[in-house]
C-alpha positions in Angstrom: 110.7 51.2 97.9 107.2 52.0 98.6 106.0 52.7 94.7 102.7 53.9 95.7 103.9 56.7 98.4 106.4 57.6 95.7 104.0 57.8 93.1 101.3 59.6 94.7 104.4 62.2 95.6 105.1 62.7 91.9 101.7 63.4 91.1 101.4 65.7 93.8 104.7 67.3 92.3 103.3 67.6 88.6 100.0 69.1 89.5 101.8 71.9 91.4 105.2 72.7 89.8 104.4 73.3 85.9 107.5 70.9 84.9 105.9 68.5 83.4 107.5 68.8 80.1 111.3 69.1 81.5 110.4 65.9 83.6 110.1 64.0 80.3 112.9 65.3 78.7 115.2 64.3 81.6 114.3 60.5 81.2 113.5 60.8 77.2 117.5 62.1 77.3 118.5 59.5 79.8 117.1 56.5 77.8 117.9 58.1 74.4 121.8 57.2 74.4 121.2 53.5 73.8 122.8 51.5 71.3 121.2 48.2 70.2 124.4 46.8 69.0 126.1 46.5 71.9 123.9 47.3 74.7 125.3 50.2 76.0 123.8 53.5 76.9 120.4 53.7 78.0 118.4 54.5 81.0 121.3 54.6 83.7 120.7 57.6 85.6 124.3 59.2 83.9 123.3 62.6 84.3 123.3 63.1 88.2 127.3 63.4 87.7 128.8 66.7 87.5 130.9 65.5 84.1 130.2 63.2 81.6 126.4 63.4 80.1 125.3 66.2 82.4 127.5 68.1 80.5 126.5 67.1 77.1 125.1 70.3 75.1 121.9 68.2 74.2 121.3 67.8 78.2 121.7 71.9 78.7 119.2 73.0 81.1 118.3 69.6 82.6 120.4 70.5 86.2 116.7 72.0 86.7 114.6 68.4 86.7 117.3 67.1 88.1 117.1 69.6 91.2 113.5 69.2 91.1 113.7 65.3 91.7 116.5 65.1 94.1 114.4 65.7 97.3 111.9 63.1 96.1 115.5 60.4 95.7 116.3 61.7 99.6 112.4 60.8 100.6 112.8 57.3 98.9 116.3 56.7 99.2 116.1 53.1 97.9 114.8 54.0 94.5 117.3 54.3 91.8 117.9 57.6 89.7 116.9 56.0 86.5 113.9 54.2 87.9 112.8 57.7 89.6 113.3 60.0 86.4 111.2 57.2 84.2 108.4 57.1 86.7 108.7 61.4 86.7 108.2 61.5 82.9 105.2 58.7 83.0 103.4 60.5 85.8 104.3 63.7 84.0 102.6 62.6 80.5 99.6 61.0 82.5 98.6 64.4 84.3 99.1 66.7 81.0 96.5 64.2 79.5 98.7 61.8 77.6 98.1 58.1 78.0 98.7 55.6 81.6 102.0 54.4 80.5 102.9 50.9 81.6 105.8 51.1 84.2 108.1 48.3 85.4 111.7 49.0 88.0 115.0 47.7 88.3 116.5 49.6 86.1 120.5 49.8 87.1 122.1 53.2 87.5 125.9 53.6 86.6 128.1 53.4 89.3 130.7 56.4 88.0 130.8 59.2 85.5 133.4 56.9 83.5 130.5 54.4 82.3 128.9 57.7 80.8 128.7 57.5 77.2 130.5 59.6 74.5 128.6 63.0 73.2 126.7 62.3 70.0 124.1 60.0 70.8 120.9 62.3 70.9 119.2 64.0 68.4 120.1 67.4 67.3 117.7 69.9 66.2 118.8 71.6 63.6 119.1 68.8 61.4 117.0 66.3 59.3 115.0 63.2 58.3 118.5 60.9 57.6 119.9 62.4 61.2 116.8 61.3 63.1 116.9 57.9 61.4 120.6 57.2 62.2 119.7 58.4 65.8 116.5 56.3 66.5 117.8 53.4 64.2 120.6 52.9 66.4 118.1 52.1 69.2 116.2 49.9 67.2 113.2 52.3 66.3 111.1 52.0 63.3 109.8 54.9 61.4 106.5 55.1 62.5 108.1 55.0 66.3 110.3 57.8 65.5 107.4 60.2 64.6 105.5 58.8 67.8 108.3 59.6 69.9 108.7 62.9 67.9 105.0 63.9 69.7 106.6 64.4 72.9 107.1 67.9 71.5 103.6 68.5 72.1 104.9 69.3 75.6 107.0 71.9 76.7 109.0 74.7 74.6 112.7 75.3 73.7 114.7 78.2 75.5 117.4 79.9 74.7 119.6 79.5 77.5 119.3 75.7 77.4 119.3 74.1 74.0 119.6 77.5 72.1 116.7 77.1 70.1 113.4 79.2 71.1 110.0 79.2 71.5 106.9 76.9 71.9 106.1 73.8 69.8 102.3 74.5 70.8 99.5 76.8 72.7 99.2 74.5 74.9 102.4 73.4 76.3 101.5 71.7 79.2 98.8 69.5 77.5 99.7 66.2 75.7 97.5 65.9 72.5 97.5 65.6 69.1 98.1 69.7 68.4 101.7 69.0 67.6 101.2 67.3 64.5 97.7 69.2 63.6 100.4 72.8 63.4 103.2 70.6 61.5 100.5 70.0 58.7 98.6 73.4 58.9 101.4 75.9 59.0 103.5 76.7 55.9 106.8 76.3 57.9 109.8 78.9 57.1 113.4 78.9 57.8 114.0 81.1 60.8 116.3 81.7 63.3 116.2 81.7 67.5 118.0 84.9 69.0 121.1 82.8 69.5 121.4 82.7 65.7 120.4 78.8 65.8 118.5 77.9 62.8 114.9 77.0 63.6 111.4 77.0 62.1 108.5 79.5 62.2 104.9 79.7 60.9 103.7 83.5 59.7 100.2 82.9 60.8 101.4 81.6 64.1 104.1 84.0 64.6 104.7 82.9 68.6 105.2 79.0 67.8 108.3 77.4 66.6 109.2 74.0 65.3 112.9 72.4 64.7 114.3 71.4 61.7 113.8 67.6 62.9 110.1 68.3 63.3 109.7 69.3 60.2 111.3 66.4 58.7 108.6 64.6 59.7 105.9 66.2 56.9 108.8 66.8 54.5 110.0 62.9 54.5 106.8 61.3 52.4 107.2 57.9 55.3 107.2 60.0 58.3 104.3 62.1 56.8 102.0 59.6 56.4 102.2 58.9 60.1 101.8 62.3 61.0 99.0 62.8 59.2 97.6 59.7 60.8 97.9 61.1 64.5 97.0 64.6 63.5 93.3 62.8 63.0 93.6 60.1 65.9 94.4 60.9 69.2 93.7 57.6 70.3 96.1 55.6 68.0 98.9 58.5 68.7 98.5 57.8 72.4 98.7 53.9 72.0 101.6 54.0 69.8 103.5 56.6 72.0 103.2 54.4 74.9 104.5 51.4 73.1 107.3 53.7 72.0 107.8 55.2 75.2 107.6 51.9 77.2 110.8 50.9 74.8 112.8 53.4 75.1 113.0 53.9 79.0 113.3 50.0 79.0 116.1 49.4 76.6 119.0 47.8 77.7 117.4 46.6 81.1 115.9 43.1 80.4 114.8 42.4 84.2 112.4 44.9 85.0 109.2 43.9 87.1 106.1 45.4 87.5 105.8 47.3 90.6 102.0 48.2 90.6 102.1 51.9 89.7 
């Protein structure tokens, strides 16, 4: 693989497509199925099959991201899907003003959909603190790492025809910054509903924005709230902690990755 050429292609893509958030979501959901107890799941390109993980409810709409990246797989056929999706995500985060996240390659893609994990390993947005701890502890994350990785919601928005939730988390959905944490603390979040009927949270003073129940858990849970308050006022700390946690997320289950110089 010509990694420098691939990285350059992905930089050009994210600078013009407006698709940085969904590229991050694709890699996050590819990686976020990891289970530390048996090493199953993790970043393995599992969503590329027409059945299996691509059909899980939490991955609705990610066919868009897979379609955006498929021409780059064809242009660089030696790159694996999991490696491609992971590199696209860190490239997108950097373009959006986030940290430069270390990247290593060598993930092993699964060969058939039979190796997909069962549904239910990704976070469910209408749940609370106990649920997200169950999901993240399964992968080996700590409470501060849960808050850091939740900060990915500083990018993008929910769409009714994908997740069933609706609206952006911040006023600047293409900017990777601390606004997500600031808004969690600034607003008086109240129960609301998406047009689909799914429960979400609304802020009367910022009616165009929304949060999920799992987002608001970061301020209602005292332990999570401490880290949320820290990140709201310290962008450098958020960026550093996010970078460390995101590397861990993307590399889980792959002990032999190598630095490829991008």
